[in-house]
C-alpha positions in Angstrom: 4.0 14.3 -16.7 1.5 11.3 -16.2 3.0 8.9 -14.0 2.0 5.3 -13.3 2.7 2.4 -11.5 1.8 -0.9 -13.3 3.3 -3.5 -11.2 2.2 -3.6 -7.6 1.0 -6.8 -5.6 -1.8 -6.7 -2.6 -3.3 -9.0 0.0 -4.4 -11.3 -2.9 -0.7 -12.2 -4.1 0.2 -15.9 -2.4 3.2 -14.0 -1.3 1.4 -11.5 0.9 -0.1 -11.7 4.8 -3.8 -11.0 3.9 -4.9 -9.0 7.2 -1.6 -7.1 7.2 -2.8 -3.3 6.9 -0.1 -2.7 4.3 -1.1 -5.0 2.1 -4.7 -3.7 1.6 -5.6 -2.1 -2.0 -7.0 1.1 -0.1 -3.4 1.4 1.6 -1.7 0.9 -2.0 -3.7 3.7 -3.6 -3.2 6.0 -0.7 0.7 5.3 -1.0 0.5 5.9 -4.5 -1.0 9.1 -4.0 1.3 10.4 -1.6 4.1 9.2 -4.3 2.7 11.5 -6.5 1.0 8.7 -9.2 -1.7 9.1 -11.3 -2.4 5.9 -11.9 -1.8 2.4 -10.5 -2.5 -0.8 -11.6 -3.0 -3.7 -9.1 -1.4 -7.0 -10.3 -1.5 -9.8 -8.1 0.0 -13.0 -8.9 -1.4 -15.8 -10.4 1.1 -18.2 -11.4 -0.6 -20.7 -13.1 1.4 -24.0 -12.4 1.4 -23.2 -8.7 -2.3 -22.8 -8.9 -3.3 -25.9 -10.6 -0.2 -28.2 -9.4 0.0 -27.0 -5.5 -3.1 -25.5 -4.7 -1.8 -22.1 -4.3 -4.7 -20.0 -3.7 -5.6 -17.2 -6.1 -9.1 -15.2 -6.3 -9.0 -12.7 -9.3 -12.9 -12.3 -9.2 -12.5 -11.1 -5.3 -9.5 -9.0 -6.2 -11.3 -7.3 -8.9 -14.4 -6.6 -6.6 -12.2 -4.7 -4.2 -10.2 -3.1 -7.2 -13.4 -1.9 -8.8 -14.7 -0.5 -5.6 -11.2 1.3 -5.3 -11.8 2.7 -8.5 -15.2 4.6 -7.5 -13.3 5.9 -4.0 -10.7 7.4 -6.1 -12.0 8.7 -9.1 -10.7 12.1 -9.7 -7.5 11.5 -7.5 -6.3 8.2 -8.8 -6.7 6.1 -11.9 -7.1 2.5 -10.1 -6.5 -0.2 -12.9 -7.6 -4.2 -12.4 -4.4 -6.1 -13.4 -3.3 -9.6 -12.9 0.2 -11.0 -13.1 -0.1 -14.3 -14.7 3.0 -16.4 -14.5 4.1 -19.6 -16.8 1.0 -19.0 -19.0 2.8 -21.2 -21.5 2.4 -24.2 -19.5 -1.5 -24.2 -19.3 -2.3 -22.6 -22.2 -5.9 -23.2 -22.5 -6.8 -22.5 -18.8 -5.3 -19.0 -19.1 -7.2 -18.4 -22.3 -10.2 -19.2 -20.2 -9.4 -17.2 -17.6 -8.7 -14.3 -19.7 -11.9 -14.7 -21.7 -14.0 -15.0 -18.3 -12.7 -11.8 -16.3 -12.5 -8.4 -17.3 -9.1 -7.0 -16.8 -7.5 -3.7 -17.4 -4.2 -4.8 -17.9 -2.6 -8.2 -18.0 1.3 -9.0 -17.3 3.1 -12.2 -18.7 5.6 -13.3 -16.6 8.2 -16.1 -16.3 8.9 -17.0 -12.8 10.0 -21.0 -13.1 10.8 -23.1 -16.1 8.4 -26.8 -16.4 9.0 -29.0 -13.6 11.4 -26.6 -11.9 11.8 -24.6 -8.8 11.3 -20.7 -9.0 14.3 -19.0 -10.7 14.7 -17.3 -7.4 15.4 -20.5 -5.5 18.7 -21.8 -7.5 22.0 -21.8 -6.1 23.8 -19.4 -8.5 27.2 -19.2 -6.5 27.1 -23.1 -7.2 26.6 -22.7 -11.0 28.9 -22.3 -13.6 29.1 -19.2 -15.8 28.2 -21.8 -18.7 25.3 -23.2 -16.9 23.9 -19.8 -15.8 24.0 -18.5 -19.7 22.2 -21.5 -20.6 19.7 -21.1 -18.3 19.0 -17.6 -19.0 18.9 -18.6 -22.8 16.3 -21.3 -21.8 14.2 -18.3 -20.4 14.1 -16.4 -23.3 12.5 -19.3 -25.5 9.3 -19.7 -22.8 9.1 -15.8 -22.9 8.8 -16.1 -26.7 5.7 -18.7 -25.9 3.9 -16.3 -23.7 3.8 -13.4 -26.3 1.7 -15.7 -28.2 -1.1 -14.9 -26.0 -3.3 -12.4 -27.3 -4.7 -11.4 -23.6 -1.3 -10.5 -22.3 -1.0 -6.9 -22.8 3.1 -6.6 -21.2 5.8 -8.8 -20.8 7.0 -8.4 -17.2 10.6 -8.0 -15.9 12.2 -10.3 -18.6 15.3 -10.6 -17.2 14.0 -12.2 -14.0 16.8 -14.3 -13.1 19.3 -11.6 -13.1 18.4 -10.3 -9.7 19.4 -13.4 -8.3 22.4 -14.2 -10.2 23.6 -10.6 -9.2 22.8 -11.4 -5.4 25.2 -14.3 -5.9 27.8 -12.1 -6.9 27.8 -13.1 -10.8 26.8 -11.5 -13.9 24.7 -12.5 -16.9 26.7 -11.4 -20.1 24.0 -10.1 -22.3 26.0 -9.3 -25.4 26.0 -13.7 -25.8 22.1 -13.2 -26.0 21.6 -10.6 -28.4 20.2 -12.7 -31.2 17.6 -14.2 -28.7 16.8 -11.2 -26.9 16.3 -9.4 -30.3 14.2 -12.1 -31.6 12.2 -11.6 -28.2 11.8 -7.9 -28.5 10.8 -8.2 -32.3 8.0 -10.7 -31.0 7.0 -8.4 -28.6 6.7 -5.6 -30.8 5.2 -7.7 -33.7 2.5 -8.9 -30.9 1.5 -5.5 -29.4 3.3 -6.7 -26.2 4.7 -3.7 -24.0 8.0 -3.9 -22.7 7.9 -3.7 -18.8 10.8 -1.8 -17.3 10.9 -3.0 -13.4 12.2 -1.0 -11.0 12.6 -3.1 -7.9 16.1 -3.8 -8.8 17.0 0.0 -8.2 16.7 -0.9 -4.6 17.7 -4.4 -4.2 20.4 -4.4 -7.2 22.2 -1.2 -7.1 20.6 0.7 -9.6 19.5 -2.0 -11.9 16.3 -2.4 -13.6 14.8 -5.6 -15.2 15.8 -5.5 -18.1 18.7 -3.2 -17.9 19.0 0.3 -19.1 21.2 -1.4 -22.0 18.3 -3.6 -23.1 16.0 -1.1 -22.7 17.8 0.9 -25.5 18.4 -2.2 -27.5 14.6 -2.5 -27.8 14.1 1.1 -28.7 16.9 0.8 -31.5 14.7 -2.1 -32.7 11.6 0.0 -32.8 10.2 -0.8 -29.8 7.9 2.0 -28.6 5.6 0.6 -26.0 6.9 0.4 -22.7 5.2 0.3 -19.2 6.7 0.9 -15.6 6.4 -0.8 -12.3 7.9 -1.1 -8.7 6.8 -4.5 -8.2 6.1 -3.7 -4.5 4.4 -6.1 -2.4 2.3 -4.3 -0.2 3.4 -0.4 1.0 6.7 -2.0 2.2 9.2 -3.3 0.4 10.3 -1.4 -2.6 7.3 1.2 -2.1 4.5 2.1 -4.8 6.1 4.3 -7.3 9.4 3.6 -6.4 11.8 4.6 -9.0 9.2 5.6 -11.4 9.9 9.1 -11.6 13.7 8.4 -12.3 12.9 5.7 -15.0 11.2 8.0 -17.0 13.6 10.5 -17.3 15.8 7.3 -18.6 13.3 6.7 -21.2 13.0 10.1 -22.4 16.7 10.3 -22.6 16.7 6.7 -24.5 14.3 8.0 -27.0 11.0 6.8 -25.7 8.2 9.4 -26.4 5.4 7.7 -24.4 4.6 5.8 -21.6 1.9 2.9 -22.2 -0.8 2.3 -19.7 -4.0 -0.2 -20.3 -7.8 0.7 -19.6 -10.2 -2.1 -20.4 -7.2 -4.1 -22.2 -6.5 -1.4 -24.7 -3.2 0.6 -24.8 -3.6 4.0 -23.8 -0.3 6.2 -24.7 0.6 8.9 -22.3 3.3 11.6 -23.6 6.7 11.7 -21.6 7.2 15.3 -21.4 
């Protein structure tokens, strides 16, 4: 079976320390090989609102230079893909289209970490929010994810239930049953626009066996006809959740749920790898 961790972060992400050995791209590659991965995609953060409004540093060109060097170094041992995780693309669509047309990425993740003019979804005090407020906020995130699907250069939607991680940490939950109509609309648009669903495995470590989205919602995506699915640990450096964390067990779940392939992206094009 072909194992790929399609969501990892290196020293080029704003939430990494550049000089720490574990955040170097070669360290990620070595860790991937030890974890039994056949492929790794390095997908450093590019939260466009933070870059343009707050001066957060992001240098895709420099990251690409190092990643392309790693491609050559590890050829024959590990497929290394040049990726990026673009957050809040819908806020500055022209800027993102210019970025995607000027840099040749293998793989582009689209994500939502915050709503326009508001703080990161991880910074909310969910303990002080009512159930209704939490449900309304989640519904709002689904609307913005729908907009992100409009970008032709984005290959997959990352952790589409991102805020669930923090709601769970506050001892609460999201009633997904209340949102099936909107979630179904999002999944159908992903299928229609050729976006892969990312199953983010970070929660297997931090949320007692939970993926983002949950197994329940991944099954729903499959029931709606979804076939393109990717997996990513969302590791930051070789510490944290760890390269390859939860990938193999998630593949087993995907097989059981009726998926026949895992999707990776090379030079912006989907490549289907059999789950067998």
